[in-house]
Every structure is written in C-alpha cells, then in structure tokens.
N, C-alpha and C positions, 0 to 999 in steps of 0.2 A: 502496501501500500505506499502510495507517494504521498508525499505533505508536501502541498504548497506552501514555500512562507510566507506570512500576512506582510505589507511593505503597509505603512501607516499612510502615506498619502493615499493609496487604492482601498484602503478599510473603508467609509464609506461607502464608497459604489461600490465594492463587493459586497457589502448587506444588500445594497438598493438590489443588485442583481441578483442575489441570491432570493429577497422577496419576488421578484418579478415572475423567476423560474417557479417558487412554490405555488404563486396565483395558476401558473399554465394547465392544461390539463395535463397526464402525463400519456395520454395518445390522441392524435387527431380522430376529428369524427369519421366513421366511417364514410366512404362513397359514394353511397347510398342515402347515408341518412344528410349529408352535407346537400346532394341536388334535394333530396327532398324540403328540407328548411327551407332553401333557397326556392324551390319554386312555389313551396303555402306559402308564403310572407309574399310574394308579387301576384297570386290568385287572391289573397286574403285583400292586400290593397287596392285591387283593383273591385273587387265585391264591398268595400267600403265605399271606394270611390260611386259608384253606383247607388249603393242604397242612399248615400247623401243628397245626390242629385237626383233622385226617386222623390225622396220626401218634399225636398226643396221645390221640386215644379208642382208637386200637389198642392202643396200649403200654397204657393204663389197665384195657381192657377185657380182654384178654390176661391181665395181671399179677393184677387182681381174679377173674377167672375160674378161676385155674389156683391159684393161691396161697389166694386165699378161700371161694369157692364150695368148689373142690375138695379144700381143703386138705391141696396137696403142699408137700413141705417143697423149699427150693433145694440139691440135691443137684450138690456138685463135678461130679459125671462128665457130671451134664446142663447144665451152663454150655454148652458153645460149644452147643448145642442152642435154648437161650433166645437165644443173642448172634444165632445166627442167625434165628431171630425178627425179633428185636430190628431186622436190618440188612434183611430182608424189609420191616418196615414202615416203616422209613428210608427202603427204594427207592421203594415206591408214594407217600410222601407227595412225594418230588422228580419221581417220574414226575407228581403231578397238578399240581404246580409249573410240570416245562413245558411241559403241556400249557394250563393258563392262562395263562403268559405268551406274547404274541404276540411271539415272534420275529422271523419272517414279516415285520411290518409293514414295519420299514425295507427289505426287500428286497423287498416289492412295490414302495414309491414306488419305490428305485431302480428299478426293473426297467421302471415303467410312465413314468419318467421318460426313462428311457434308451432305449427302443420309440420312445416318442414323438419325442426328438429325433433320431432315426436317420431314422423314417419322415419328421418337419415336413423336412426337408432338400430330401427327392421332392417336398415343397411348396413350395420355396424361401423354406425360413425357416433359416436358419444360429442358432443357438443357444447364444448363449457363454454364457449364465445358466441353469443346469437350472431355477431356481424359478421361472423367466419364464415355461415352458410353463403350469403351477397359477397363478399369478397372473395371465396372460392370461387363464382361464377365469371371473376375477370380474372382468373390466374392465368398467365401465359407461361409458365417456367414449373418444373416441379423437380426437386432434387432428393432423389430417395436414395434409402439405404437398399443392400443387396440384399443381405441375408433377412431371412423370415418373410421381407415384404417383397421382393422378388422372387426368390425362391422360398423352398417349403421349411425349411430351419430343421429337417432330415437329416441333420449329418453323417455319413458314413464313409469310415475307410476301405476304399475302392482299389488302391495302388499302394505298395511299399519300397523303397530300395533298402535295400539290410541286405549285410554282409558281402557289400558289390553286386550284389542283383537287382535287377527293375522286376519286379514282379507286378506282371498286369490286372492281377488279382492278389486275394488275402492269401497268403503261401499257407500250408500244412506246421504244423507246428515242429513237426522233424526236419526238416526243412532246414531250422534256423540254428545255429551253434548254440549249444545249452545256455552258456554263459552272456552270449547279446541275447539269448532270451530272458536271463535273469533279468538285464540291467532294463530291459523295456519292460515286463513286468511291473518290476519295483518303483521305478522311474515315473511308470504312467500312473500309477496308483497311487504314489504317493504325491507326485506334483498335479494334482488336480484339488481343486476345492473337494474338500468331503461332503459337500451338500451334493455335487454332482453324483449325480446315480442312475442306473439302470433297472426298472422297476418292471417286473411282470404285465402285459396285456392284461385291460381292464376287461375286455372278451374275449372271448376262446376265437383262439383263430386270428386274434389282433396283433398289429406290431406292439413288441416291447416300449415302454413310457419312458421317456428322455428326461428327466427332470435333473435342472441345475441348467450349468455351462452348455450350447449343442455341441463345440465344438470337441468339448471333455469326453463330453457324452457318446462322438462318437471316438475316442481314443477307447476309452471305456469297453465300448461294444469291440472294438481292432481286438482288444483282452481275449473277450467272448469266444473270440469265433476262432479265437489263437489256443482254444480250450484253456484257458486259465481264468481264475475267478480273483476280481479286484480286491474284494471284500478279504480276501483271508489276508492279504498282505496288509489290509490298511486296520484288521484287528491285533496283528502281529506288532505293529508302528502306529498306533493312536495319535490321535491329530496333537494331544497335548506335547507328545515326545518329539516336534519336529521342533529343529533348534531354530531354524528362521526360514523365513518366507518371504521372498519378495513379489508381491502380487503383480498379477498382469495389471499394463496400463498399455493405453493408445500410443505412448511414444517409444517406447523401450519394445512394444511387440513381443514381447516374452515373461514368460513367468520362473520363478528359480524356486529348489526350496534346499536347505541344508539339512543332514544327518549327523550326527553326532554318532558314532561307531565306540562298541565297547571298551576299545582299546587306544580310545583318547584321538583318531584319525577324524577326520569327515569329510562327508562326500554330498556335493550338488549334484540334483537333475534340472535340469534344464530342456525348455521346450518354448516355440513362437516362431515366427517366419521365418520360413527358410533360409532364407538370402540373408536374412540377419543374424540368425547362429551361426550360419556356415563361416561367419567372417571370425567369427571367434573361436573357430574349431582350429585345433593345430594339429589334432591324429584323429584317427577314424580305423571303426573294425573292420577286420579285412574277413575274406573267407573263413578262417578257421578260428575267428574267433579274436583274432589278437587284435591290440594295438599299432596302427602304424605309423607313420608319418603324412601330415593331408596339407601339402604345399598349397599355393595359390592357383598352379598350372592344374591340383586337381578337382581342386571348387571349381573352377572354369570351366573345368570338363562333366562335372556332375550338374551343372546349372542347364548346361546346354545337352545333355543327354539326358539328365530323368525331369527337372523342376521346369523348365520350360516345356516341355513336351505333356506333361502333367494339367502346367496352367493354360498350355491352349485347347486343354479339354475342360475346362473351366474347373480343375480340380483346386483347392484349398491344400496349397506345400505346407505342412508343420516337420520341424526338425526335430530331433531328438536327441538331447548330449548330455553328458555327465563330464565332472574333476572331481578327483582324489589330491585328499590336501595330507600329507603324511602326517603321524603321532609326533615325529619328531622336532616339526620344522615349529616357528612361535607362528601363535594363535594370529590368523590375520584379519586387518580392519573391517566387523562383517556391513559394518555400515556404508564403508566405498563397494558400493556393486559394480561399479564399471572392473574396479580391480579382479572382485571376485570372477562375474560372470565372465571369462576370459582363459585363453587355454584350455579349453573344451574338447571333448571326445566323442564323435559323433556317433551316435549307435545307428539312428535310422532316420530319413525320412517319408512320411506318411501322405501320401493324394487323399482329401478329403472332398466328397461329391457333396452338394447339397443342390437338388435338382430344380428346376425352373419349375414357378408355378404352373400348371397346365392351362391358367386362362389368363397370364398376363400379359403373352402376346398381343391376345385379340384387344387387352384395354389399353396397353402402351399404343396400338394402331389406332384408335377409338382417341386416344388425346393427342394425338399427331393429325387426326381429322380434324380436331379442332382447333387447331389452331397451338397447341400448348406443346411444350419443348421437355422433353423426361430427360436428363438427366443423370446419371448414375455415381453417387458421392460412396467409397467403401475405404476399408482398410486393408482388404486384401491385395496381393501380387497383381500385377498389371494384365500380366497375361489370364489369368484367370477372370477379372474383371471384362476386360475386354470379349473371352466368349462365352461370357453370362451376358454381356451386353446383346450381341450378334443375337444370340437364342431368343432376347428378350424382345430384339427389332428395335433396339435402341440406335445401335448399330448397321447400316447396311451395305452391305461391297461395295467398291467405286464412291462411295461417299467423301469429301474434303470434311473430315468432322476430327478434332484432336481426343487425343486418347490418352493421356499423361499421369504421372505421380505425383504426390504431395512435395514433394523434394524441387522436382522442375518447376512445379507450380509458385510455390516460392523463390523461387531463384527469375520467374520470368516479370513476375508483379512489382518485385522488390528494383530499387537503385540500387546507389553503390553505397549508400547510407545505409541500406536497411529496411528503406523506409516503403510502406506498400504508396503505390503512385495508381490513380484512378484511370488514368489514360491505359498502364501497360497492362490491366485488367480488361479494358474495354476492349483491346486487340486479343485475348485471346476465350471470355467467355463465348461472346454468341458461335463458337466452330465447338466449344467445349460438351462434350459427351460422359465422356469418364474421368471420374478423377480419384487414382486408385493409389493407395499407400496414403489415406492422407488423415490429418490428425483432425480433431474437435474445430481446433482453432483455424485448421484450411476450410474446414465446413461454414465455420461462420466468416470470414474473409469471402468466399465466393458467393454465399448468399448478400451478404454490406455491398461489394461489389455491383452484384446484378440490379439488387433494386438502386443503388445510388447512381446509374449509368444511364445517362444522357445520349447514348449512340442511338437507338431506335425513339421514333416520333413517341408512342405512347411509351410511359412508366412501366416498368415489369413488375406486374404480379407474381411473387415466389410464393411455392407453398414447399415444407419442408418436411421432411420424416427423419423420424431419430427415436432411438431406445436408450442411450444412456446419459450418466450422470453429466456427462462433457459435450451432451449435443444442446445442455440448454440456453447459452447464447443464442444461437444458431436457430432453433425452434423462436427464441423470442425477438429476435431477429426480423425472421419470417412475417410476409404478409398472416401468411397463415400455417400452423406449426401442426403437424401431424406423429404423437407420439404412439407407440405402439403398447396397446392393452395389454398382450400374455407379455412379453419381452422386455415393457419400457418400465425405470425406474420410476420411483415418486417425482422426481425432479424433473425427470421430462416431462411426465405428464401433468406438472403443476405450470410448467413453462408454455404446456399446448393450447393451441384451439382448440381442436379437434383429438380425440381418442379413438386410434383404430384398433376395434374390440376383438377382432379379429386377425390382424398383423397383415393383413390381404393391401396389395396393391390396387387389385379392382375397386376396393370401396371409394377411395382415392377417387376414382371415376366416377361414381355414383354422386361422390360429393359433388363433384365440378358439374354435374348435371340438377344437383337439388341447388346451387348455387344460381345457375343460369334461370333455373326456373323461377327462385324467388327475383329477380330481376323482372321476367318477361310477367309474373302476375302482377308487380305491380304495374305496369306497365298499362297492362290488360285492365285494370283498376281507375287508372288514371284515364284511359282513351273514353271509359263508358263513363265517369266523374263530371269528366269536362263538357262531354257531350250535353249531359242533363244540365250543368251549368250554364254553358253557353244559352241555351232554350231556355230556363227556368227564368235567369235573369232577365234575356228580351223580353220573351213576353211578362212576365210581370212590371218591366220598365216601360213599355210601349202600351200594353193593357192601361198601365196607369194612368198615364200621361193622357191617351186621347178619351180612356172610356172615365177618368175619375177612380178608378177601382180594378183592382187585380183580378184576373180573369181566374187565376189558383187564388184563394183564397188560405187564409195563414196555416189553419191546420190540416189543409189539402197538400201545402208546400210542404210541413213537417211530415207529413207521409210518404211524400216525394224524397226529402231528405234521408229518410227512415232509408226506405230503396238502396237509394244511391250510396248512402252511407256503409252502415250495420251492415244491410243483408249483402251486398253488391261486394262488400268487403270480405266476409265470408264465402260470399260463393267462387268469385273468381282467383282469391287466394290459395284456394284449396285445390287449385288445379293441378293433378301429377304430374309429373315430368315424363317424356317419351326422348326415344334416341334421336330423335330429330334437331332437341338442341344441340348437338355435339357434332353436325354437320355444319356448322356455321365457328366464325372465327370469334374471338374474344372479343366483348363490347369494349374494352376500355376504360380508363380511370374517367374520360374526357367524353366520355359517348352521353350526348343528353337523352332524358328521359323520354323525352318526345319527341318521337324519328317524324321526319317530313312524311314518310307512309300514315303515320297515326295521327298527324295532325291534316291530313287528306282525308281520314274517315270523319274526325272530329267535326272538321268545316261540313262536309258532305253532309252527315247523319243530320246535324244539326238545321242544315238548309231546307232539310226533304221535313224535318221536323215542324220548324217557323213556319212552313207551307200551308203545312197542315194544319195545324194551329190557329192563325189566321185567319184560313178561310171558315175553316168551323166560327172564330170568333165574330168574322164580320160577316157573313153569309151559311152560316150553319141553321139560323131559324126558318130562312127560303128552304132550303133542302130537306131540313125534315119537317116543314111545316107548325112548327111550335112557335110558342113566345117569345121576344128575345129576351135574353137578360141584360141586355147593356142599359146603362143608366138607372139602374134599379133605385129607388127607394135607399135610407138609412138599416133599417130594419128590414129589407123586404124577405119574404121565405123562397128557401131555393129552388132555382131556377134548372128545368130539364137540359136546356140551352150549353149554359154553363157546366151542370153536371156531364154531358158529351165530351164539352172540352176535355173539363178533367178526368175523364175514363179512358179518351183516346189519346192521352199526354203518358198517361201512365201505362197504358199497353205496350206504346211505341219502347218508353224504357225496357219494358220488359222483353221484348222479341231485340231490344239492340245491345242488350245484356249478353245475348249469343252471340250477334254480330264482333262481339268486345273479346270473343276467347281466342282471335286472330286478330297478331299486329303486326305480320310482316306480310300482308298481302294475301294470306293466304283463301283459297275460292270457298273450301268447304268446312262451313263451318261448324258444323253438325262432328267433325272427327273427333270419336272417342267421349263425344259429351257423355254417355252413360258410363264411364270410369270413375264419374264423379258423381257421386249419390248426393251431395252433398247439392250440389250445384242445384242438380234437378231439382229435391227437393224444397229448394229457397224459391225457384222459381215455380213452380207451381204451387206452393203454399201461399206466396206474394199474388201470386193469381186471385186464390181461392178466399183473402180476404178483400182483395180489392172488391169483389161480386159483396162481399158483407157490407163493404164500409159503402159502397154505393144503394146497395138494395137496403139495407137497416140503416146507414148512418144519418139520415134526416137532417138536422140541423146542424147538430155539434160540426157534422163533416161537409155541411152546407150543400149535400148532397141530395136529389130527386131521384124516386126510381125511374130505371129506362126499362125499355120495352124491347125485346128479341130481338125485333129489326133493328134499333138503336146499337145494340150489343153487338151483334152481327156486323154494324157498318165499324165499331169502333177498334173488336179485335182485324179486320180488312186492313183498316188504315197502318193500325199496330203490325200484323206481318209484312205490310210495304213495306217498311225496315229494313227487312229480309232481302229483298227482292231490290232495293233501290241501293245496299252494300252489294249483289253482285255489280250493278250498274257500275259503283265506285272501282273496282278492284279492275276494274277492264279499264280505267284510267291510267296511265303510265304515272308515277309519279315523278319519273324524270324530267316530263316534260312540266308540271308544275314549279317552275324556278322561283315563285315568288312564296310558296312554303318556306316558312321557318321552322328549324329546330326547335325548343324550351327546354327548360330543366337541368341545364349546362350546373357542371358542379364548378365549386368555390375556384376559382382562377387562382394560380398563385401569387400574381400582382397582388388580387384583395386580401389576402393571405398577412398580417402585421409580421413587421420583420422577425419580430423578438421569437414571434412562433415557429419562424423557420431556419431558428438557432437549432443546430445540427445535434448539441447535447441535450433536448430539449426528452426525445424520444430514448436516447443511450443511458444517461443517467437514473437510477430508479430513486425511489423516495426514500429509502435508507439509506443509501451515497449520500444523498444530496445532505442528508440529518448530521450524516458523520463531518461532512467537510462543515457546518455550520459550529457543532461540535467544537472541532479542531479550530475556526474561526477564535472562539469565545473562550477558548482555553489560549492561543498566544495573545490576545487582549488579557488577559486577567494575566501573564506572564509578565507584559508589560508594567501594568499597575504598578505589580509586587515589587519590582525593581524601585518605586517610588515610598514604596512603606519601607523604611529602615527600619523602624522597631520591631514590625511584624517580624522581619528577617534575624535580627537579631533573636529576638524570641524563639526562632527553631534554632539558632546556631547555639543558644547558649543550653538548647534542652530544659529549657523551664516551658512549665507548662503555659497555653494558650490563656485559662482562665487566670492564672497568675500574673503574668503579662497584663492584661485588661487591668486587674488590681493596682499594681505598684505605678502602670502607667495609664492616665488614665486618656493619655492624647490617642493611645492605639483602640480606644473603645469606638472611637468614632469610624476607625477601619477594620470595624466586625466586622462589616459585610464581605470584605476580600478573603477575611480566613475563612467566612461561611462558606465563599468561594473555594479556595481551594479544598477544605475538608470536600464538597461536594465533591469535588473533582477526584479526592481519592478514596471517597467512598463507593462513587457507582460508575462516573464515567470509565474510566480505564477497568474495570473489573473485564469489560469482553476485549478491550484494545488488541490483543494477541491476537484474537479470530480475523480480523479485517488486516493485521501486517499479516498471516500465513496464509492469507486468498492472493492469489494470483490475479489481478482484476484483466478481464478481458478488454478496458477500455484503456488503463497504461499499457495493455498489447499493441495495441493499435498507434499509441501516441509512441511511445518507446520499443519498438520492437526489439527483443534482446539476438538479433539474428547477424550473422557476419556472411558476405557471400562467400569468403573462401572458405569458409569451412564444410566439410563431407557433409555431414550432416545437420541441418539448420536447429538452432536454440533458442525451440519456440515454447516459452511459457504455458506453463499447465493451468487449466482451470479449475480441477476439483484438487480437494487438500489432501489426497493420497500422494496425487501426483506431487504437489509443492515440496510434502515433506522429503518424500524419495529422492528431490533432486536437490535441495535446498544447500547442500555444499556447492553446486557447480552454479544454482541462477542466481545466489542470492550474495553475490560478493558484495556488494552494496549496503548490506544489514547491517547497523550500530552492533557494537563488542557485546558479547551476553556479561548481566553485573557480575560481578566479582563474587557473590555470595551468592549460590544458589540455593538457598532458604529464599531468598526474595521473594513476596508476594507477587499477585501481580498488577497491582497496585501500583508499588515501588519501579517496578520493571516499564510498565507502560509510562511513569514520568520520565524515569531513565530516557526511555526512545525518544518519546519528545523532546527531550530536553537537546538528546544527542542532535535528532534532525533539524533542528531549528535554529544551530548555533550560529548558522550563515545571516538569521534574522534578527538576532539579538544578544547583545554582546552577553561573555560568559568569562572574561577576564579575573584571572587570581586578583581577589581583593573585589572584586565586581559584588554587589547583593546577590543577581542570580549563580555566581562563584557560592556564596557564603548558603545559599538557597540547596543547590545541588550538595553542598558536602552535608549538611541537614539533613536532608532526603537520604 
C-alpha cells in the first residue's frame, strides 16, 4: 500500500476533491437507465407545456366568449358556476398532463428486468445486479475462461511420458520400473490438496465423482488407472505430518510439498506447468529407473517431441518432479521457495484432456453471428489453448488472429519504463483471440484496455468469466462479470454481476438473448405508449379548444392511462426472447431507444387514429344518426356520440398493442403471440373490462350504452390499425429522411468533468476512506509537532493525566491527545492488512516490470501470493521494529512515520523524533 505525503499547500484542495469524489456515485447509471431518464424528462416537459397551453386557451376562450362577446356581467350568484367551469378546465389540463407523462416507463423497465431475472434463473443465470441484464444485450466482447466454461472440467490423464517413453494411453503398471512407480504414487498422493478426492458414482453405472481441484483429481485418477490407491499413502503420511507446503499459485504455476524422513533428510515433490518445471530439472529418471543428467538440449527435445504434440491435441501437460536434501547438509532456508524448488529430478510428464462441451461450438457460432467477439483467456499452455480454441470455433484456419502468451502480451503493451500504454494495447486486442499462460493481472489489463479503447466507433462492452479469487478485479472492471457457480470462489461471486449456476458458456449466450430482449421490450412499450400519448394529447387539446370540452373525459383518460401504462408494460415487457435476437449486431451504447422505423410506426398509427377520432367527433352523429355530444351543458348526461369516440379510441389502442410487438418493420405481428400467455390474458381482459365500462359504467365513466351495430363499427375501426400497420410496413424507412431518432443516451460532453475522472470507478469506498484516514493522521502529526508539552509528557514516560494536572496549558491540547489515543486504539489495528495487500490500482500506476527480465515481475493480487513473494516483491517496505513483540498499533505508527519522513522532519532533537523514541 503506497502512502502519498500530504503537501501542506495542497491540503485544503485534496480535502475538497475528496468531498467531491465521495458525493459521486460509485458507478454511472446504466446505459438504458440514462436514455430512459433523458427521454422521460423530455416527454414530461412537452406534456407540461401542452397541459399549460390547454388550460390557458380554455380559460381565455371562456372569459372572452362569456364577458366580451356575449357581454355578460360577473354576477355574485353566478360565481359558483364560473368556478366549476374553471375547475373543469383545470381537470382537463391535469388529465392532459397525466396522459402525456409516461408514468409507466419505470414500471415497464422494472417489470421487464424482474421478469427476465426470474426467467434467467431457469437458464442457469443467477443475476445479482438488475442492470447487468440490459448491459449484456449490448455486449460486443466476451473474455472467457477455458476450463469448466468451454470445456467439461472433467480432467483425465490420457497420455504420459515415463521412463523415456511416450505412452499414447495410460500404461500398464508392469511397464513402469518399481522405483519410478513409487515416486509417482507418493508424489501425486502427497503433493495434492487432501480435499481432492475421487468418490464412487452416485448412481450405478455412472462416472466416479471428482471432488476438489479437477487437475489433481485427474492425477489421482491416473493412480487408480495404475491400480494403486492414493488413500493408502495419505493414511501413512497424514496431512499434519507434511513439513512444508508451497501451495499452487497462478504466477508460479506450480505446487510443492516437503516431507521430512526419519533419518533427518528431506524430500520435496513438485508438480506444475511442464515447461516451467522442466526448466528447474537437472536430472531425469531413465528407462532403468536411474537418475541421469538432464541437459537443456534434452529439455528442448522433450518439449518438441512430447509436450508440443500433446498440447497440439488439446492436452494440458503437467510435469512431476522431486528433489532430495541429504541429512548431513545444513538445513536450507525453507522460506526461499526459488532456491528450494530447483535442481529437481523429472519423474514424468502427463497429458490431461478436458473435452470441449458438445454445445459450446454452436454457442460460439451464435455469438459471432450476433457480432460478439469471443476471446479465450487461460493459464494453459499456448498449444493446448490454441487446440481447444480451434475445436470451439474461436480460431478458424487461415484467419489472421493473434494467439499469444501472457509474457509476450506484457512485452508488447509496455514501454521501456515498464508502463502500460493504451496505444500499444489498441494494436493488439482487435486481433487477439487467445491469451495463454496468463495471470489474473493480465486478464484485468486486457479487459481495461478493451473498455478504455477508442479504436472503434462504439465503446466496447465487455463481459468476463472468472472463478478464482484473483479474477475479482477483472470481474469488477468488466461491464458484466460472470462468476462460476460450481467452481467459483466466494470472492469471485461477490465481484460478479451474474453467476452461472452450471459453469456453461451456453448460459452466457442465453444471457445475451435476455439482455437484447429487455432492450426490445422497452422499445416496444415506448412505441405503443408514445402513439397513445400523441393521439390522446392532441385529441384532448384540439377538442378542448374547439368544443370547450375534452372528447375524452377525465375518468376515461385515466382508464386509457391505465391501459397504456400498467397493463401495456405487463403485456409487452414479458415477451419471451427468440433466436432471431442473435441475428443482428449489438445496438451499441449510443443507439437511440426510438429508431426511425419506430418513429415511422408511431407517427403513422397516430395519423390513422387521429383521422378516425376527429371524423367521429365532428361527423359521427350524422353517420350513426344520433344526437351530437358537442357543446353539451356543464352537467349534461353522457352521450352516445362521445361514448362511441371513447370506445373506438380504446379498441384502436388494444389492436395497436398487437402492432407494437414488432419494432423492426416485421409484417407478421402475430408471430409467437400465443407463447406469451400474459399478453393474451391482458388484451382479452382489457376488452372485457371495456365492455363492462361502456355498458354499465354510466355517469361515473361518462358512458352511455351502445348497440350491437355501434360496437361492431368500433371493433372494425379498431382492427383497421392492423391493416394500416401492414401499409406502414411497406413504406421503406430509408425514404423518410425527415424522421428523427429519439431517446439518445447522455453524451460524453454532457457529463461533468469530475464525473469523467478515471479513478471514480477504480477506487472503491474502502480505499477512499483509508486515504482520508491517512490525511487525518498526517495532519495530526503536523499539529503534534507544535505541542511541545505533550511530546515531553510522552518522552518522560509520565502519564497524560499527570501531565494535565501539572501543566494546565496542556489541558487545552487535550483534544490532540484524544486524537493520538484514538489512532493508537483503533485506526492502526488493521493497518497491516492494506500493507500486505498489493493493490491492482497501484500496479497500474507503478508496475514492477522490467523488459529485460525473462519472467515479468507482476504484483500479485491475493494475500497468499503476496506473502509468498514478499522477499522479492517488497524491497521498498520499511524495516520491521526491533521488538518482535510489538503489537499492531506500534508497528502501524512506526510504519507511518517511516514512510512519511520525506513530508515531515524527524531529525534528532525534533519533536517528532522525540515522539518516535517514546512510541
């Protein structure tokens, strides 16, 4: 953990920046949320304007007509009637506003997301963050693990190189010299997590159950194939008797276990990635079981004749080795793993197969058709990774794609100083398809590089899969993080947005379908609602201005509002996804919610409905031979005329709801309609309720009973929207250049600069609080320098209380003493935790990487790795306190003072020096 010195002149500014950052949201709004918010505000403003204009025109028309044209006097006894008119106008204005404002928009989004989340559970996607569904629909890249996601994670040893022979299948135990077999059995049994076991199958005739690490289970299964029982060795050498264990980690890619023999000698068994372990082997067991010299030339021969052929067939190669430490020699430094795990003797190299899941190639093909690039990021050998990628369909013969190792990737993306440059990443990631022998840090770097890239027109939306603790930063950085539900750790699941309960890549494809379906469902709802909005507002406004009364009454408008908001959101937001969703490219983050095709549908259907409504309003009484409902007195009974207008208007909305199921110009609006029972139920239920309202609503709903003939005409005019929709579909959108798109997201230039700060998303709340704590501590130290009496009290060893009694002047500084005590008692209890953590953010700023090194010095993310590599990775750490029994408080204060010497003077005789001595 790196502590920045506090500059006195920048102190205030730093505090203000901290306050600004603390007020910012940790994550920006989701793309869909941002677009909807902006669109809703625009519609709301338009609705408010129309409402205000309606009320003003109604009031002015009434006042001018009554008091100017008719020249009536304002009589006191007529005041209640005038007030009733004004209240009526106000109610009409409010009704226009209520209809115009899309209150159902948030409901539609919530219903769509909630419905999708519930259904995704059946598709093995456990969604932790709602907006991940929507984001997944815009995904342009997926960085996937290999083991367990693309493959079955059912590891089996199928080839072996033992006693200088390459066996294409598991050899018979008689073919292996007894001493080599003994090394194999002991090494594999002991140098594995004792939690890794092979249990009998749950059902008769089934496969044995692999419990624990799958690679270790493959090795244990190899022993069973050799007719040897690993459990006998474990019973003889229990886990408690193991002298030292170097656990597997993603950078060393090896695991080693030390056994102490009864004669005082030691034997270490090691296993790991074949090319890494072979570099540390100086001997190899020959055909007769004896150890012979293993030269670099021999190693190159084995790599070419054994390891590469295995890897080209998609096998993971593991090397098994051992080393003896004689009893007479001085005991080695067990903490220095690099010196211990060297000079090994190679026992065998085994090839482990993890077959590709049969459904994965089709799933990847669907992704590629959908415009999504799939990349494999794995810790396996590059040849193994390339073979698996070819089987999956990630790589195709003859295509110009990159398949590189993590070491090569690091060299290419860093400059001479070892710093990562975005320009260098931009040259690699578009063609990169396989990243082999990668560390979790490489994964994070790749994801961050793709997201931050400006090479393509649209910002890339990246999904990442991960299962280990070290995958946490990459999962957090990605737009959508997928954690493995079976093989994943709790840390990975906590950092993820969606958990794959079956660890299967096909579940990611289903998540893409649901994500795109959410986006389309919202667009369908918008297309339907905006059509109703346009028609209802224009009808209410025009009707009110011409006839001094809205053709659609307030209660009727509220029923229409209920249809188009609540019920329509339920009907259209629960449409199930179809395979056709994967036949188009991702929309992109800047794609407007309302496309030109949708705008064509909205305006086209609005035109039809307005023509029908105004025809019925101004000529309906002649057509049906009924009394006109226009210019009715204040408390006149409901008229058949206005009831027909209302009934026809509602039925047009019902049939237009079927049109709204398609938003890309498709002709067959009935396709798959019976797959959505909710939609059918709502349309049918709304129709039944409409019949009840019209026939039995009476005065409360301002409705009069209609005859069968009038009903049939209303249904016929309503069904006309379906025929009109076919006519609209024939008009090519490309010719309607005047149509504009709507519902764009917030543009980058509209976001305040402080929200665009890169570290807003990178720094979490805990880290921010820790920095604030450091600033407070540094300020406390500066103030303590001026408090000579307090320092003297510390230096002399006398109690604070005694000092307060003897020197009243110190009492005024009692606050500072309380600050010191507070820091002593609480703040530094946990200081060692951040000190032992290697932050991914610090790595990005100050990478410990040198181009000339053969192996990159990549800081580790998890605590285990950090502790193991502490001697080599932390040369800049402060020396430990001489007293080993110091508690965490004292060591924490010592650490802070050591690291802050550049900022605050602590020369001999200074107050701070005295404080150091006393502490």
